[in-house]
N, C-alpha and C positions, 0 to 999 in steps of 0.2 A: 508150490512149496510156501508155507507160511512159517514164520519164526518170531520169537521175541527174545530179547536179552534182559537180564535182571541181575542184581547183586544179592547174594544170600546175606540176610541180616540177622538171622537167628544165631544167638551166641554159640550154639552147639553145631551149627551148619545144617546141611540137609540130612537130618537124622531119621530114624526108622518110622516114627509116627507120621510126620507129614509126607515122607517118601511113599509110605504105604497108601495114603490117600491119593497121591498123585498117580501112582501105578494103577490103582483101582479105576480112576477116572480115565487114564490113557487106554486101558484095556477095553473100554466100551466103544472105542472108535475103530473104524476100519483102516484108517490111514496109519502109516508108520510114524512113530513118535520117538525122537531121540533127545537126549540131554548131553551137552558137551561143556566141559570146563574151558573157559577162555584163558588158559594159562600158558598157551603155546605148545602144549604136549600133543594136542590133537586127539586126546582121549574122548570117546563118546560112549554112550550106553543106551540100550534099548529101554525106553521109559515104561515099557510094559513088563519089565522084569525087575522085581525088587532086589534080587541079588546083583544084577548089573548096575543098578543105580547106586546101591550101597557100596559096591566095589569101586566106584569113582572116588569115594571119600571126599565129598565136597564140604570144605570147612567154611566158616563164616568169612565174610568179605570177599568171597570168590564170585567172579562174574560167570554166569552160565548162559547158555543159549539152548532154548528148547525149539526143536524143529518138527513140524508136522508136514507130511507129504502124502497126499492121496485124496480120496473121494470126499471126506468130511474134514479136511484140514482146517478150514476157517473156524468151524465150531469147536474143534479139538483145541486149537491154540488159545482161543478165548476161554474155554473151560479150565484149562490147565493154569493159565495165568491167574484166573479168579481164585482157584483152589489154593494155589501157593501164596497168594496175597492174604486170603482169609486165614490161612494157617500161620501167617506172620513170618514166613520163611524168606520172602523176597520183598524188596522195596519197590 
């Protein structure tokens, strides 16, 4: 299992456009990919489902954890971190 933590810096939070890009990327990998809000609620979402990701309602200044678990987890975690940084969603 590989994971990374980041803070959402986009003023709108993790909104539809960057979330869609992240979901497209996550869907290409064989491993399971989840995103969790580090707010103590324990809520997580399948990063391969746009409805699940949007359902978390991740606002700006929220710490998130993206976890990849499976065959290609190292490649997946690196790709997702890069995509979210390029979209200027995370710091």
